[in-house]
RODO-2510 file (C-alpha; in nm, 4 decimals, decimal comma):
residues 332
     n   res          X          Y          Z
     1     m     0,2037    -4,2299     2,0510
     2     v     0,2676    -4,4737     1,7652
     3     r     0,0068    -4,4298     1,4928
     4     i    -0,0885    -4,7605     1,3293
     5     g    -0,2373    -4,8657     0,9971
     6     i    -0,3611    -5,2181     0,9277
     7     i    -0,3820    -5,3816     0,5843
     8     g    -0,6206    -5,6760     0,5830
     9     a    -0,9277    -5,7013     0,8059
    10     g    -1,0116    -6,0685     0,7699
    11     y    -1,0084    -6,3277     1,0492
    12     w    -0,6644    -6,2389     1,1853
    13     g    -0,6621    -5,8765     1,0746
    14     s    -0,9718    -5,8083     1,2861
    15     n    -0,7876    -5,9561     1,5849
    16     l    -0,5014    -5,7134     1,5186
    17     v    -0,7477    -5,4242     1,5105
    18     r    -0,8833    -5,5278     1,8496
    19     a    -0,5384    -5,5824     2,0018
    20     f    -0,3834    -5,2587     1,8769
    21     n    -0,6959    -5,0658     1,9754
    22     d    -0,6320    -5,1818     2,3332
    23     t    -0,2532    -5,1301     2,3244
    24     e    -0,1234    -4,8482     2,5392
    25     g     0,0886    -4,6094     2,3356
    26     a    -0,0757    -4,7057     2,0040
    27     a    -0,3555    -4,5469     1,8041
    28     i    -0,5086    -4,7056     1,4941
    29     v    -0,5512    -4,4432     1,2232
    30     s    -0,6746    -4,6461     0,9272
    31     v    -0,7670    -4,9981     0,8154
    32     a    -0,7542    -5,1111     0,4512
    33     d    -0,9303    -5,4089     0,2938
    34     r    -1,0676    -5,4801    -0,0535
    35     k    -1,3876    -5,6341     0,0846
    36     q    -1,6545    -5,3829     0,1794
    37     g    -1,8095    -5,6226     0,4297
    38     r    -1,4875    -5,6350     0,6315
    39     l    -1,4603    -5,2535     0,6261
    40     q    -1,8209    -5,2236     0,7442
    41     f    -1,7433    -5,4630     1,0297
    42     v    -1,4510    -5,2451     1,1419
    43     e    -1,6442    -4,9202     1,0911
    44     k    -1,9378    -5,0406     1,2992
    45     r    -1,7250    -5,1694     1,5864
    46     y    -1,4606    -4,8944     1,5803
    47     p    -1,6220    -4,5766     1,4432
    48     h    -1,3121    -4,3699     1,5268
    49     i    -1,0987    -4,5652     1,2740
    50     r    -1,0902    -4,4581     0,9100
    51     v    -1,1435    -4,7362     0,6557
    52     t    -1,0433    -4,7595     0,2907
    53     s    -1,0498    -5,0151     0,0099
    54     d    -0,7191    -4,8825    -0,1286
    55     m    -0,4076    -4,9545     0,0744
    56     d    -0,2285    -4,6735    -0,1085
    57     d    -0,4457    -4,4298     0,0894
    58     l    -0,2916    -4,5742     0,4018
    59     l     0,0654    -4,5833     0,2678
    60     r     0,0468    -4,2187     0,1559
    61     d    -0,0723    -4,1050     0,4980
    62     e     0,2326    -3,9398     0,6540
    63     s     0,0724    -3,9448     0,9976
    64     i     0,0958    -4,3262     1,0089
    65     d     0,4179    -4,4532     1,1695
    66     a     0,3734    -4,8293     1,1337
    67     v     0,1635    -5,0806     0,9430
    68     a     0,0494    -5,4321     1,0344
    69     v     0,0034    -5,6613     0,7332
    70     a    -0,2523    -5,9430     0,7516
    71     t    -0,2966    -6,0322     0,3845
    72     p    -0,2653    -6,3749     0,2129
    73     v     0,0824    -6,5287     0,2390
    74     p     0,1772    -6,4950    -0,1314
    75     t     0,1245    -6,1160    -0,1033
    76     h     0,3441    -6,0642     0,2034
    77     y     0,6572    -5,9701     0,0118
    78     d     0,4976    -5,7141    -0,2193
    79     v     0,2815    -5,5529     0,0493
    80     g     0,5626    -5,5597     0,3062
    81     r     0,8082    -5,4063     0,0596
    82     r     0,5693    -5,1221    -0,0194
    83     v     0,5099    -5,0569     0,3509
    84     l     0,8826    -5,0318     0,4213
    85     e     0,9505    -4,8220     0,1118
    86     a     0,6803    -4,5825     0,2325
    87     g     0,9040    -4,5258     0,5358
    88     k     0,6865    -4,7113     0,7833
    89     h     0,7716    -4,9788     1,0369
    90     a     0,6195    -5,3148     0,9467
    91     m     0,4572    -5,6009     1,1351
    92     i     0,3944    -5,8833     0,8868
    93     e     0,1889    -6,1875     0,9756
    94     k     0,3567    -6,5278     0,9648
    95     p     0,5277    -6,6419     0,7576
    96     l     0,7368    -6,3377     0,6629
    97     a     0,7265    -6,4237     0,2907
    98     y     0,6503    -6,7091     0,0526
    99     t     1,0142    -6,7704    -0,0481
   100     y     1,3454    -6,7551     0,1350
   101     d     1,4789    -6,5012    -0,1151
   102     e     1,1816    -6,2696    -0,0573
   103     a     1,2177    -6,3017     0,3199
   104     c     1,5862    -6,2096     0,3019
   105     r     1,5082    -5,9091     0,0834
   106     l     1,2459    -5,7805     0,3277
   107     k     1,4880    -5,8083     0,6193
   108     e     1,7658    -5,6372     0,4227
   109     l     1,5299    -5,3576     0,3169
   110     a     1,4130    -5,2964     0,6740
   111     d     1,7743    -5,2898     0,7964
   112     s     1,8824    -5,0496     0,5219
   113     l     1,5950    -4,8102     0,5983
   114     n     1,6388    -4,8427     0,9766
   115     r     1,2787    -4,9574     1,0127
   116     i     1,1493    -5,2056     1,2704
   117     l     1,0334    -5,5305     1,1088
   118     t     0,8513    -5,7947     1,3118
   119     v     0,6825    -6,1199     1,2108
   120     g     0,3607    -6,2543     1,3618
   121     h     0,5184    -6,5460     1,5462
   122     v     0,2751    -6,4925     1,8298
   123     y     0,3803    -6,8023     2,0256
   124     q     0,7036    -6,6283     2,1247
   125     f     0,4786    -6,4179     2,3497
   126     s     0,2878    -6,7099     2,5007
   127     p     0,3501    -6,7354     2,8777
   128     a     0,4178    -7,1088     2,8324
   129     v     0,6782    -7,0564     2,5593
   130     e     0,8361    -6,7674     2,7503
   131     w     0,8708    -6,9945     3,0533
   132     l     1,0022    -7,2808     2,8404
   133     a     1,2612    -7,0590     2,6694
   134     a     1,3846    -6,9280     3,0057
   135     r     1,4050    -7,2820     3,1478
   136     i     1,6056    -7,4065     2,8512
   137     g     1,8238    -7,0960     2,8487
   138     s     1,9129    -7,1547     3,2139
   139     g     2,0481    -7,5012     3,1302
   140     r     1,8295    -7,6700     3,3918
   141     l     1,6952    -7,9225     3,1409
   142     g     2,0454    -8,0164     3,0326
   143     k     2,1185    -8,1333     2,6803
   144     l     1,8253    -8,1235     2,4387
   145     f     1,7479    -8,4505     2,2609
   146     h     1,4243    -8,4420     2,0619
   147     i     1,1127    -8,2297     2,0079
   148     d     0,7732    -8,3671     1,9005
   149     s     0,4966    -8,1302     1,7911
   150     i     0,1393    -8,1894     1,6767
   151     r    -0,0785    -7,9100     1,5391
   152     i    -0,4065    -8,0178     1,3826
   153     n    -0,7500    -7,8694     1,3173
   154     l    -0,9964    -7,8251     1,0347
   155     g    -0,8421    -7,6139     0,7614
   156     p    -0,9576    -7,2727     0,6418
   157     p    -1,2421    -7,2786     0,3845
   158     q    -1,0127    -7,1111     0,1318
   159     s    -0,6348    -7,1066     0,1359
   160     e    -0,3670    -7,0133    -0,1158
   161     v    -0,1030    -7,2154     0,0739
   162     d    -0,0865    -7,5728     0,2002
   163     v    -0,1011    -7,6967     0,5582
   164     v     0,2758    -7,6618     0,6093
   165     w     0,2792    -7,2904     0,5257
   166     d    -0,0429    -7,2354     0,7215
   167     l     0,0302    -7,4187     1,0480
   168     a     0,3978    -7,5161     1,0672
   169     p     0,5336    -7,1588     1,1055
   170     h     0,4099    -7,1741     1,4649
   171     d     0,5948    -7,4971     1,5432
   172     l     0,9095    -7,3893     1,3611
   173     s     0,9215    -7,0508     1,5330
   174     i     0,8950    -7,2194     1,8744
   175     l     1,1546    -7,4792     1,7753
   176     i     1,4029    -7,2199     1,6473
   177     y     1,3466    -6,9972     1,9521
   178     i     1,4115    -7,2909     2,1853
   179     l     1,7321    -7,3893     2,0074
   180     w     1,8581    -7,0319     2,0094
   181     q     1,7860    -7,0032     2,3816
   182     a     2,0006    -7,3138     2,4282
   183     k     2,2690    -7,1385     2,2170
   184     l     2,2387    -7,4075     1,9496
   185     p     2,2548    -7,3393     1,5737
   186     t     1,9694    -7,4372     1,3436
   187     d     2,1775    -7,5685     1,0534
   188     v     1,9995    -7,8711     0,9067
   189     r     2,1626    -8,2076     0,8437
   190     s     1,8589    -8,3741     0,6885
   191     i     1,4825    -8,3383     0,6414
   192     r     1,2390    -8,6184     0,5627
   193     v     0,8796    -8,5446     0,4629
   194     m     0,5587    -8,7456     0,4266
   195     s     0,2704    -8,5485     0,2826
   196     g    -0,0758    -8,6175     0,1465
   197     s    -0,3826    -8,4471    -0,0009
   198     f    -0,6991    -8,6046     0,1356
   199     v    -0,9621    -8,3297     0,1438
   200     k    -0,8064    -8,0571    -0,0724
   201     d    -0,6944    -8,2073    -0,4027
   202     s    -0,4641    -7,9213    -0,4989
   203     l    -0,3014    -7,8646    -0,1594
   204     a    -0,1292    -8,0919     0,0913
   205     d    -0,3540    -8,1070     0,3966
   206     l    -0,1574    -8,3524     0,6119
   207     t     0,2205    -8,3520     0,6525
   208     h     0,4769    -8,5140     0,8795
   209     f     0,8330    -8,3890     0,8670
   210     f     1,1405    -8,5028     1,0554
   211     i     1,4369    -8,2651     1,0939
   212     e     1,7849    -8,3630     1,2064
   213     f     1,9903    -8,0587     1,3029
   214     e     2,3677    -8,0440     1,2809
   215     c     2,3774    -7,9774     1,6573
   216     g     2,2347    -8,3269     1,7177
   217     v     1,8783    -8,2282     1,8154
   218     t     1,5990    -8,3929     1,6178
   219     a     1,2388    -8,2832     1,5690
   220     h     0,9192    -8,4383     1,4367
   221     v     0,6268    -8,2138     1,3412
   222     h     0,2790    -8,3283     1,2396
   223     v     0,0452    -8,0676     1,0888
   224     s    -0,2984    -8,1493     0,9532
   225     w    -0,6259    -8,0014     0,8346
   226     v    -0,7813    -8,3467     0,8073
   227     t    -0,8686    -8,4154     1,1718
   228     s    -1,1702    -8,2284     1,3073
   229     n    -1,0532    -8,1950     1,6684
   230     k    -0,8013    -7,9248     1,7579
   231     v    -0,4630    -8,0287     1,8993
   232     r    -0,1719    -7,8061     2,0005
   233     l     0,0806    -8,0343     2,1702
   234     m     0,4591    -8,0194     2,1989
   235     q     0,6940    -8,2483     2,3916
   236     i     1,0595    -8,1646     2,4555
   237     s     1,2848    -8,4524     2,5628
   238     a     1,6052    -8,3516     2,7382
   239     e     1,8815    -8,4817     2,9610
   240     h     1,7125    -8,3927     3,2903
   241     g     1,3513    -8,4615     3,2047
   242     t     1,0671    -8,4080     2,9595
   243     v     0,8510    -8,0989     2,9144
   244     v     0,4982    -8,1303     2,7786
   245     f     0,3335    -7,8119     2,6454
   246     d    -0,0384    -7,8591     2,5796
   247     d    -0,1775    -7,5277     2,4608
   248     m    -0,5357    -7,6575     2,4583
   249     q    -0,5407    -7,6824     2,8374
   250     p    -0,7149    -7,3869     3,0057
   251     s    -0,4508    -7,4046     3,2797
   252     e    -0,1483    -7,6216     3,3575
   253     k    -0,0249    -7,5815     3,0009
   254     i     0,3282    -7,6871     3,1033
   255     k     0,4180    -8,0113     3,2837
   256     i     0,7742    -8,1230     3,3530
   257     y     0,8417    -8,4909     3,4072
   258     s     1,1662    -8,5712     3,5846
   259     q     1,3683    -8,8762     3,4889
   260     g     1,1842    -9,1947     3,5769
   261     v     1,2854    -9,4725     3,8135
   262     d     1,3954    -9,8013     3,6515
   263     t     1,5241   -10,0814     3,8774
   264     r     1,5942   -10,2976     3,5718
   265     i     1,9047   -10,0953     3,4921
   266     g     2,2104   -10,2662     3,6347
   267     a     1,9995   -10,5208     3,8217
   268     d     2,1948   -10,8044     3,9833
   269     e     2,0565   -11,1213     3,8314
   270     s     2,1550   -11,3173     4,1456
   271     q     1,9140   -11,1154     4,3634
   272     a     1,5468   -11,2032     4,3958
   273     a     1,4111   -10,8512     4,3592
   274     e     1,1131   -10,7085     4,1772
   275     l     1,2034   -10,5301     3,8560
   276     t     0,9995   -10,2144     3,8037
   277     y     1,0003    -9,8853     3,6177
   278     r     0,7805    -9,5764     3,6471
   279     p     0,7644    -9,2215     3,5167
   280     g     0,9328    -8,9443     3,7128
   281     d     0,7679    -8,6864     3,9350
   282     i     0,5643    -8,4095     3,7720
   283     f     0,6216    -8,0382     3,8282
   284     i     0,3583    -7,7902     3,7080
   285     p     0,4792    -7,4288     3,7089
   286     t     0,2492    -7,1333     3,7714
   287     l     0,2427    -6,9230     3,4561
   288     p     0,1495    -6,5560     3,4282
   289     r    -0,1719    -6,4786     3,2453
   290     h    -0,1652    -6,2501     2,9445
   291     e    -0,2868    -6,2645     2,5869
   292     p     0,0047    -6,3429     2,3517
   293     l    -0,1289    -6,1190     2,0742
   294     a    -0,1641    -5,8233     2,3106
   295     a     0,1953    -5,8792     2,4265
   296     e     0,3145    -5,9031     2,0662
   297     c     0,1490    -5,5725     1,9723
   298     r     0,2919    -5,4038     2,2812
   299     h     0,6398    -5,5366     2,1944
   300     f     0,6118    -5,3933     1,8411
   301     v     0,5239    -5,0509     1,9804
   302     d     0,8044    -5,0723     2,2397
   303     c     1,0609    -5,1542     1,9709
   304     i     0,9498    -4,8570     1,7618
   305     e     0,9668    -4,6248     2,0627
   306     t     1,3040    -4,7490     2,1920
   307     g     1,4766    -4,8795     1,8789
   308     k     1,5537    -5,2134     2,0454
   309     e     1,5751    -5,5298     1,8360
   310     p     1,2492    -5,7297     1,8414
   311     i     1,2600    -6,0930     1,9495
   312     n     1,0266    -6,1767     1,6591
   313     g     1,2212    -5,9744     1,4049
   314     g     1,3488    -6,0462     1,0576
   315     k     1,6159    -6,2876     1,1815
   316     i     1,3723    -6,5518     1,3048
   317     g     1,1277    -6,4681     1,0252
   318     v     1,3902    -6,5487     0,7622
   319     e     1,4952    -6,8697     0,9393
   320     v     1,1363    -6,9977     0,9571
   321     v     1,0890    -6,9373     0,5837
   322     r     1,4205    -7,1088     0,5100
   323     l     1,2991    -7,4256     0,6816
   324     l     0,9531    -7,4022     0,5234
   325     e     1,1095    -7,3862     0,1793
   326     m     1,3354    -7,6839     0,2536
   327     i     1,0367    -7,8883     0,3726
   328     t     0,8343    -7,7971     0,0628
   329     k     1,1137    -7,8961    -0,1748
   330     r     1,1499    -8,2365    -0,0084
   331     a     0,7742    -8,2958    -0,0188
   332     n     0,7588    -8,2508    -0,3981
***
């Protein structure tokens, strides 16, 4: 049994409490949060879990094996460092840290202490992304060309980071995971950024960025807090077709379009024939049904129990922060 502590019981932290409470092989010992209202919420719903306003109570508890961190992004490095130095395995919500240097130091610390470190890139555990990664890894899509991603919704009422650091870690983690499955490096040739502050004067709340990778793949990501409807849409263009991943669909989240038919190509101008083009056939795979967060929590526990390397470990966490920092520098 892996005994769990959780630091932060806000919107996402309360989801972690629920998920770990239902995870086989895990037992939540204690939850820490500075806000009494959040502790009362946990205490009322889960009376068997101890609560505290001081995370040091949790870190000093030798019965706790691992800690999940769901605090504001700028605190991830300090809280994560203290968790690891207390000898506990760490699951830190995305992004791993607020600077590339801090992310590298957290990974190096976890490696030196032989502690499991995972990052909350929950989309790696989405059935749609799992299927997509396997499809790309098999080579059936052929050469990757371009990836478009849109992630928009109303922003949080209070945020210490801009829309890129809030939303783009999801898109970047999927993008990096896809490229790695295709055995492609993620070295960057160029990044172009367009950013604006429309609702929040002090923070960018709409950003487009275009990445050209050294491997030849390009990507365009649009993240926004400005638009009130919620969109989670990714399109992958490849040699043997196009994959559309629409996470807002209750089912049929993945659709694969084969290459279209175009009679205009190589048409003999001497022949009186109709010139037409149309999209290719559509294939909709049947995906398994499971909650990504539940799978992520189970994977964390499995890695602690077996010592295997997590798929959402420090390596991808550091790479996501590296790209986030590059995007931020080009936006300023």
